[in-house]
C-alpha positions as protocol buffer text, in pm:
chain_id: "A"
residue {
  index: 1
  type: MET
  ca { x: 16399 y: 6148 z: 19332 }
}
residue {
  index: 2
  type: ALA
  ca { x: 16635 y: 5878 z: 19434 }
}
residue {
  index: 3
  type: ALA
  ca { x: 16936 y: 5931 z: 19595 }
}
residue {
  index: 4
  type: PRO
  ca { x: 17276 y: 5893 z: 19381 }
}
residue {
  index: 5
  type: THR
  ca { x: 17545 y: 5615 z: 19406 }
}
residue {
  index: 6
  type: ILE
  ca { x: 17847 y: 5721 z: 19329 }
}
residue {
  index: 7
  type: VAL
  ca { x: 18132 y: 5435 z: 19264 }
}
residue {
  index: 8
  type: LEU
  ca { x: 18459 y: 5564 z: 19220 }
}
residue {
  index: 9
  type: LEU
  ca { x: 18713 y: 5370 z: 18985 }
}
residue {
  index: 10
  type: GLY
  ca { x: 19108 y: 5424 z: 18927 }
}
residue {
  index: 11
  type: PRO
  ca { x: 19425 y: 5291 z: 18981 }
}
residue {
  index: 12
  type: PRO
  ca { x: 19561 y: 5302 z: 19312 }
}
residue {
  index: 13
  type: ALA
  ca { x: 19664 y: 5663 z: 19461 }
}
residue {
  index: 14
  type: SER
  ca { x: 19414 y: 5812 z: 19162 }
}
residue {
  index: 15
  type: GLY
  ca { x: 19251 y: 6017 z: 19414 }
}
residue {
  index: 16
  type: LYS
  ca { x: 18965 y: 5846 z: 19523 }
}
residue {
  index: 17
  type: GLY
  ca { x: 18964 y: 5858 z: 19887 }
}
residue {
  index: 18
  type: THR
  ca { x: 19024 y: 6263 z: 19885 }
}
residue {
  index: 19
  type: GLN
  ca { x: 18779 y: 6275 z: 19587 }
}
residue {
  index: 20
  type: GLY
  ca { x: 18561 y: 6036 z: 19765 }
}
residue {
  index: 21
  type: ARG
  ca { x: 18549 y: 6206 z: 20073 }
}
residue {
  index: 22
  type: LEU
  ca { x: 18467 y: 6535 z: 19933 }
}
residue {
  index: 23
  type: LEU
  ca { x: 18233 y: 6435 z: 19730 }
}
residue {
  index: 24
  type: ALA
  ca { x: 18052 y: 6215 z: 20017 }
}
residue {
  index: 25
  type: ASP
  ca { x: 17990 y: 6579 z: 20199 }
}
residue {
  index: 26
  type: THR
  ca { x: 17923 y: 6764 z: 19978 }
}
residue {
  index: 27
  type: LEU
  ca { x: 17565 y: 6540 z: 19868 }
}
residue {
  index: 28
  type: LYS
  ca { x: 17547 y: 6494 z: 20227 }
}
residue {
  index: 29
  type: LEU
  ca { x: 17613 y: 6090 z: 20114 }
}
residue {
  index: 30
  type: PRO
  ca { x: 17732 y: 5803 z: 20345 }
}
residue {
  index: 31
  type: TYR
  ca { x: 18124 y: 5715 z: 20218 }
}
residue {
  index: 32
  type: PHE
  ca { x: 18265 y: 5311 z: 20228 }
}
residue {
  index: 33
  type: SER
  ca { x: 18590 y: 5221 z: 20105 }
}
residue {
  index: 34
  type: THR
  ca { x: 18662 y: 4921 z: 20063 }
}
residue {
  index: 35
  type: GLY
  ca { x: 19032 y: 4937 z: 20116 }
}
residue {
  index: 36
  type: ARG
  ca { x: 18987 y: 5106 z: 20459 }
}
residue {
  index: 37
  type: GLN
  ca { x: 18722 y: 4872 z: 20600 }
}
residue {
  index: 38
  type: LEU
  ca { x: 19007 y: 4564 z: 20489 }
}
residue {
  index: 39
  type: ARG
  ca { x: 19225 y: 4711 z: 20706 }
}
residue {
  index: 40
  type: ARG
  ca { x: 19047 y: 4826 z: 20987 }
}
residue {
  index: 41
  type: GLU
  ca { x: 18920 y: 4471 z: 20917 }
}
residue {
  index: 42
  type: LEU
  ca { x: 19290 y: 4350 z: 20916 }
}
residue {
  index: 43
  type: LYS
  ca { x: 19348 y: 4573 z: 21261 }
}
residue {
  index: 44
  type: ALA
  ca { x: 19110 y: 4426 z: 21439 }
}
residue {
  index: 45
  type: ARG
  ca { x: 19138 y: 4049 z: 21362 }
}
residue {
  index: 46
  type: SER
  ca { x: 18778 y: 3952 z: 21253 }
}
residue {
  index: 47
  type: ALA
  ca { x: 18726 y: 3658 z: 21039 }
}
residue {
  index: 48
  type: ILE
  ca { x: 18710 y: 3883 z: 20731 }
}
residue {
  index: 49
  type: GLY
  ca { x: 19026 y: 4051 z: 20787 }
}
residue {
  index: 50
  type: ARG
  ca { x: 19249 y: 3721 z: 20847 }
}
residue {
  index: 51
  type: GLU
  ca { x: 19059 y: 3565 z: 20533 }
}
residue {
  index: 52
  type: ALA
  ca { x: 19161 y: 3849 z: 20379 }
}
residue {
  index: 53
  type: GLU
  ca { x: 19499 y: 3896 z: 20473 }
}
residue {
  index: 54
  type: PRO
  ca { x: 19715 y: 3670 z: 20276 }
}
residue {
  index: 55
  type: TYR
  ca { x: 19581 y: 3886 z: 19954 }
}
residue {
  index: 56
  type: LEU
  ca { x: 19658 y: 4195 z: 20126 }
}
residue {
  index: 57
  type: GLU
  ca { x: 19986 y: 4137 z: 20212 }
}
residue {
  index: 58
  type: VAL
  ca { x: 20125 y: 4047 z: 19892 }
}
residue {
  index: 59
  type: GLY
  ca { x: 19870 y: 4375 z: 19691 }
}
residue {
  index: 60
  type: ARG
  ca { x: 19656 y: 4107 z: 19502 }
}
residue {
  index: 61
  type: TYR
  ca { x: 19253 y: 4127 z: 19533 }
}
residue {
  index: 62
  type: VAL
  ca { x: 19038 y: 4033 z: 19797 }
}
residue {
  index: 63
  type: PRO
  ca { x: 18836 y: 3779 z: 19650 }
}
residue {
  index: 64
  type: ASP
  ca { x: 18455 y: 3887 z: 19502 }
}
residue {
  index: 65
  type: GLU
  ca { x: 18254 y: 3692 z: 19744 }
}
residue {
  index: 66
  type: LEU
  ca { x: 18441 y: 3841 z: 20024 }
}
residue {
  index: 67
  type: VAL
  ca { x: 18409 y: 4195 z: 19958 }
}
residue {
  index: 68
  type: LEU
  ca { x: 18068 y: 4152 z: 19874 }
}
residue {
  index: 69
  type: SER
  ca { x: 17964 y: 4012 z: 20195 }
}
residue {
  index: 70
  type: LEU
  ca { x: 18141 y: 4291 z: 20360 }
}
residue {
  index: 71
  type: LEU
  ca { x: 17974 y: 4586 z: 20192 }
}
residue {
  index: 72
  type: MET
  ca { x: 17641 y: 4425 z: 20213 }
}
residue {
  index: 73
  type: SER
  ca { x: 17674 y: 4452 z: 20606 }
}
residue {
  index: 74
  type: TRP
  ca { x: 17774 y: 4811 z: 20553 }
}
residue {
  index: 75
  type: LEU
  ca { x: 17469 y: 4897 z: 20283 }
}
residue {
  index: 76
  type: GLU
  ca { x: 17200 y: 4713 z: 20546 }
}
residue {
  index: 77
  type: LYS
  ca { x: 17340 y: 5022 z: 20826 }
}
residue {
  index: 78
  type: HIS
  ca { x: 17308 y: 5294 z: 20513 }
}
residue {
  index: 79
  type: LYS
  ca { x: 16992 y: 5312 z: 20342 }
}
residue {
  index: 80
  type: GLY
  ca { x: 16983 y: 5550 z: 19992 }
}
residue {
  index: 81
  type: GLY
  ca { x: 17238 y: 5680 z: 19811 }
}
residue {
  index: 82
  type: TRP
  ca { x: 17606 y: 5633 z: 19840 }
}
residue {
  index: 83
  type: VAL
  ca { x: 17974 y: 5740 z: 19757 }
}
residue {
  index: 84
  type: LEU
  ca { x: 18224 y: 5366 z: 19688 }
}
residue {
  index: 85
  type: ASP
  ca { x: 18571 y: 5394 z: 19693 }
}
residue {
  index: 86
  type: GLY
  ca { x: 18739 y: 5100 z: 19541 }
}
residue {
  index: 87
  type: PHE
  ca { x: 18425 y: 4904 z: 19454 }
}
residue {
  index: 88
  type: PRO
  ca { x: 18301 y: 4722 z: 19241 }
}
residue {
  index: 89
  type: ARG
  ca { x: 18658 y: 4589 z: 19129 }
}
residue {
  index: 90
  type: THR
  ca { x: 18542 y: 4317 z: 18876 }
}
residue {
  index: 91
  type: VAL
  ca { x: 18307 y: 4266 z: 18669 }
}
residue {
  index: 92
  type: PRO
  ca { x: 18138 y: 3996 z: 18857 }
}
residue {
  index: 93
  type: GLN
  ca { x: 18118 y: 4275 z: 19158 }
}
residue {
  index: 94
  type: SER
  ca { x: 17951 y: 4532 z: 18908 }
}
residue {
  index: 95
  type: GLU
  ca { x: 17674 y: 4283 z: 18780 }
}
residue {
  index: 96
  type: ASP
  ca { x: 17600 y: 4166 z: 19108 }
}
residue {
  index: 97
  type: PHE
  ca { x: 17580 y: 4525 z: 19237 }
}
residue {
  index: 98
  type: ASP
  ca { x: 17361 y: 4609 z: 18941 }
}
residue {
  index: 99
  type: ARG
  ca { x: 17104 y: 4320 z: 19085 }
}
residue {
  index: 100
  type: PHE
  ca { x: 17095 y: 4464 z: 19399 }
}
residue {
  index: 101
  type: LEU
  ca { x: 17012 y: 4776 z: 19285 }
}
residue {
  index: 102
  type: GLY
  ca { x: 16743 y: 4707 z: 19030 }
}
residue {
  index: 103
  type: SER
  ca { x: 16596 y: 5014 z: 18885 }
}
residue {
  index: 104
  type: ARG
  ca { x: 16782 y: 5218 z: 19085 }
}
residue {
  index: 105
  type: ARG
  ca { x: 17102 y: 5099 z: 18927 }
}
residue {
  index: 106
  type: GLN
  ca { x: 16940 y: 5417 z: 18669 }
}
residue {
  index: 107
  type: ASN
  ca { x: 17088 y: 5629 z: 18943 }
}
residue {
  index: 108
  type: LEU
  ca { x: 17416 y: 5530 z: 18950 }
}
residue {
  index: 109
  type: ARG
  ca { x: 17719 y: 5702 z: 18822 }
}
residue {
  index: 110
  type: ALA
  ca { x: 18040 y: 5579 z: 18780 }
}
residue {
  index: 111
  type: ILE
  ca { x: 18404 y: 5816 z: 18764 }
}
residue {
  index: 112
  type: LEU
  ca { x: 18695 y: 5716 z: 18656 }
}
residue {
  index: 113
  type: LEU
  ca { x: 19000 y: 5888 z: 18764 }
}
residue {
  index: 114
  type: GLU
  ca { x: 19305 y: 5878 z: 18514 }
}
residue {
  index: 115
  type: ALA
  ca { x: 19685 y: 5988 z: 18622 }
}
residue {
  index: 116
  type: PRO
  ca { x: 19928 y: 5879 z: 18462 }
}
residue {
  index: 117
  type: ALA
  ca { x: 20165 y: 5602 z: 18584 }
}
residue {
  index: 118
  type: ASP
  ca { x: 20514 y: 5813 z: 18715 }
}
residue {
  index: 119
  type: GLU
  ca { x: 20247 y: 6021 z: 18863 }
}
residue {
  index: 120
  type: LEU
  ca { x: 20041 y: 5761 z: 19064 }
}
residue {
  index: 121
  type: GLU
  ca { x: 20452 y: 5598 z: 19143 }
}
residue {
  index: 122
  type: ARG
  ca { x: 20536 y: 5982 z: 19251 }
}
residue {
  index: 123
  type: ARG
  ca { x: 20222 y: 6003 z: 19515 }
}
residue {
  index: 124
  type: VAL
  ca { x: 20243 y: 5615 z: 19654 }
}
residue {
  index: 125
  type: SER
  ca { x: 20570 y: 5686 z: 19759 }
}
residue {
  index: 126
  type: ASP
  ca { x: 20502 y: 6000 z: 19927 }
}
residue {
  index: 127
  type: ARG
  ca { x: 20184 y: 5930 z: 20077 }
}
residue {
  index: 128
  type: ARG
  ca { x: 20134 y: 5841 z: 20466 }
}
residue {
  index: 129
  type: GLU
  ca { x: 19848 y: 5735 z: 20660 }
}
residue {
  index: 130
  type: CYS
  ca { x: 19760 y: 5677 z: 21027 }
}
residue {
  index: 131
  type: THR
  ca { x: 19704 y: 5419 z: 21179 }
}
residue {
  index: 132
  type: MET
  ca { x: 19478 y: 5446 z: 21409 }
}
residue {
  index: 133
  type: CYS
  ca { x: 19176 y: 5672 z: 21235 }
}
residue {
  index: 134
  type: SER
  ca { x: 19287 y: 5603 z: 20864 }
}
residue {
  index: 135
  type: TRP
  ca { x: 19367 y: 6016 z: 20802 }
}
residue {
  index: 136
  type: THR
  ca { x: 19602 y: 6075 z: 20460 }
}
residue {
  index: 137
  type: GLY
  ca { x: 19860 y: 6311 z: 20438 }
}
residue {
  index: 138
  type: THR
  ca { x: 20235 y: 6326 z: 20274 }
}
residue {
  index: 139
  type: ARG
  ca { x: 20549 y: 6281 z: 20370 }
}
residue {
  index: 140
  type: THR
  ca { x: 20639 y: 6635 z: 20426 }
}
residue {
  index: 141
  type: GLN
  ca { x: 20292 y: 6691 z: 20633 }
}
residue {
  index: 142
  type: ALA
  ca { x: 20433 y: 6366 z: 20876 }
}
residue {
  index: 143
  type: ARG
  ca { x: 20775 y: 6549 z: 20892 }
}
residue {
  index: 144
  type: ARG
  ca { x: 20610 y: 6897 z: 20981 }
}
residue {
  index: 145
  type: SER
  ca { x: 20390 y: 6700 z: 21253 }
}
residue {
  index: 146
  type: GLY
  ca { x: 20624 y: 6483 z: 21467 }
}
residue {
  index: 147
  type: GLY
  ca { x: 20476 y: 6158 z: 21272 }
}
residue {
  index: 148
  type: ARG
  ca { x: 20256 y: 6202 z: 21452 }
}
residue {
  index: 149
  type: CYS
  ca { x: 19850 y: 6230 z: 21302 }
}
residue {
  index: 150
  type: PRO
  ca { x: 19699 y: 6584 z: 21269 }
}
residue {
  index: 151
  type: SER
  ca { x: 19344 y: 6466 z: 21322 }
}
residue {
  index: 152
  type: CYS
  ca { x: 19415 y: 6192 z: 21642 }
}
residue {
  index: 153
  type: GLY
  ca { x: 19750 y: 6221 z: 21737 }
}
residue {
  index: 154
  type: GLY
  ca { x: 19786 y: 5859 z: 21625 }
}
residue {
  index: 155
  type: GLU
  ca { x: 20133 y: 5776 z: 21450 }
}
residue {
  index: 156
  type: LEU
  ca { x: 20198 y: 5791 z: 21058 }
}
residue {
  index: 157
  type: GLY
  ca { x: 20377 y: 5566 z: 20811 }
}
residue {
  index: 158
  type: GLN
  ca { x: 20377 y: 5430 z: 20472 }
}
residue {
  index: 159
  type: ARG
  ca { x: 20096 y: 5137 z: 20432 }
}
residue {
  index: 160
  type: ASP
  ca { x: 20221 y: 4782 z: 20345 }
}
residue {
  index: 161
  type: ASP
  ca { x: 20026 y: 4783 z: 20009 }
}
residue {
  index: 162
  type: ASP
  ca { x: 20225 y: 5127 z: 19950 }
}
residue {
  index: 163
  type: GLU
  ca { x: 20553 y: 4989 z: 19907 }
}
residue {
  index: 164
  type: LEU
  ca { x: 20640 y: 4944 z: 19534 }
}
residue {
  index: 165
  type: GLU
  ca { x: 20612 y: 4590 z: 19475 }
}
residue {
  index: 166
  type: ASN
  ca { x: 20306 y: 4594 z: 19588 }
}
residue {
  index: 167
  type: PHE
  ca { x: 20146 y: 4911 z: 19444 }
}
residue {
  index: 168
  type: ARG
  ca { x: 20297 y: 4766 z: 19074 }
}
residue {
  index: 169
  type: GLN
  ca { x: 20108 y: 4453 z: 19085 }
}
residue {
  index: 170
  type: ARG
  ca { x: 19773 y: 4678 z: 19270 }
}
residue {
  index: 171
  type: ARG
  ca { x: 19829 y: 4831 z: 18947 }
}
residue {
  index: 172
  type: LYS
  ca { x: 19872 y: 4556 z: 18686 }
}
residue {
  index: 173
  type: GLU
  ca { x: 19554 y: 4430 z: 18889 }
}
residue {
  index: 174
  type: PHE
  ca { x: 19320 y: 4698 z: 18847 }
}
residue {
  index: 175
  type: GLU
  ca { x: 19396 y: 4742 z: 18438 }
}
residue {
  index: 176
  type: GLU
  ca { x: 19302 y: 4358 z: 18416 }
}
residue {
  index: 177
  type: LEU
  ca { x: 19038 y: 4362 z: 18606 }
}
residue {
  index: 178
  type: THR
  ca { x: 18882 y: 4701 z: 18691 }
}
residue {
  index: 179
  type: LEU
  ca { x: 18954 y: 4841 z: 18373 }
}
residue {
  index: 180
  type: PRO
  ca { x: 18709 y: 4633 z: 18184 }
}
residue {
  index: 181
  type: VAL
  ca { x: 18453 y: 4714 z: 18545 }
}
residue {
  index: 182
  type: ALA
  ca { x: 18506 y: 5081 z: 18330 }
}
residue {
  index: 183
  type: SER
  ca { x: 18414 y: 4961 z: 18036 }
}
residue {
  index: 184
  type: TYR
  ca { x: 18066 y: 4813 z: 18147 }
}
residue {
  index: 185
  type: TYR
  ca { x: 17935 y: 5162 z: 18289 }
}
residue {
  index: 186
  type: GLU
  ca { x: 18059 y: 5255 z: 17970 }
}
residue {
  index: 187
  type: GLN
  ca { x: 17852 y: 5058 z: 17759 }
}
residue {
  index: 188
  type: SER
  ca { x: 17490 y: 5157 z: 17973 }
}
residue {
  index: 189
  type: ASP
  ca { x: 17591 y: 5513 z: 17940 }
}
residue {
  index: 190
  type: ARG
  ca { x: 17725 y: 5551 z: 18331 }
}
residue {
  index: 191
  type: LEU
  ca { x: 18079 y: 5603 z: 18305 }
}
residue {
  index: 192
  type: LEU
  ca { x: 18210 y: 5966 z: 18346 }
}
residue {
  index: 193
  type: ARG
  ca { x: 18642 y: 5962 z: 18288 }
}
residue {
  index: 194
  type: VAL
  ca { x: 18809 y: 6309 z: 18524 }
}
residue {
  index: 195
  type: CYS
  ca { x: 19147 y: 6367 z: 18405 }
}
residue {
  index: 196
  type: GLY
  ca { x: 19314 y: 6357 z: 18790 }
}
residue {
  index: 197
  type: THR
  ca { x: 19619 y: 6501 z: 18793 }
}
residue {
  index: 198
  type: GLY
  ca { x: 19638 y: 6830 z: 19002 }
}
residue {
  index: 199
  type: ARG
  ca { x: 19559 y: 6988 z: 19351 }
}
residue {
  index: 200
  type: PRO
  ca { x: 19278 y: 6776 z: 19491 }
}
residue {
  index: 201
  type: GLU
  ca { x: 19039 y: 7105 z: 19461 }
}
residue {
  index: 202
  type: GLU
  ca { x: 19124 y: 7115 z: 19071 }
}
residue {
  index: 203
  type: VAL
  ca { x: 19054 y: 6799 z: 19005 }
}
residue {
  index: 204
  type: PHE
  ca { x: 18709 y: 6787 z: 19257 }
}
residue {
  index: 205
  type: SER
  ca { x: 18581 y: 7129 z: 19040 }
}
residue {
  index: 206
  type: ARG
  ca { x: 18654 y: 6913 z: 18726 }
}
residue {
  index: 207
  type: LEU
  ca { x: 18467 y: 6600 z: 18891 }
}
residue {
  index: 208
  type: GLN
  ca { x: 18150 y: 6804 z: 18970 }
}
residue {
  index: 209
  type: SER
  ca { x: 18127 y: 6998 z: 18649 }
}
residue {
  index: 210
  type: HIS
  ca { x: 18103 y: 6631 z: 18497 }
}
residue {
  index: 211
  type: LEU
  ca { x: 17880 y: 6536 z: 18706 }
}
residue {
  index: 212
  type: SER
  ca { x: 17657 y: 6889 z: 18723 }
}
């Protein structure tokens, strides 16, 4: 049986990164985060990073062709199934990815993490991320560790796209561009809806029960 491909959908701060890494570890699949990779490209001042920068600065989605280039480069190095966080973000990306998968598209499952807007805003204001390794935690964890990453010792801070104005722009684009992706997968019976509220382990337990 071919390895599965898991696509994680959800508004910003819905927990895609946390759940994606848990899924990847459990299923022993490679994990790809569009947002994290774009931030790495930005920090490295690569050609892709420089092209994506004007969009990331204001919380806008990066153009499809740039995201597809980033993903395809990664897929070439990781064969088999995958856990994808933040891709696809638009219906054209979904259609392109289905063409890439061919007959393997039937092994794809899309998971939509759902959470209310006020909960998402609370999470995003509380989130802190390492500038070195992208470890993600909370304001309380950052304070307890003296502002240093417990994983690598790097500096912890708030991401630019977590500023409230940028966050609301990202959520608006999610509703306009990515919710139709959920409908796209639902039409082919490949979508699972999971409540994203509660502790990460509670959400992961729900997610696993939907996949089983």
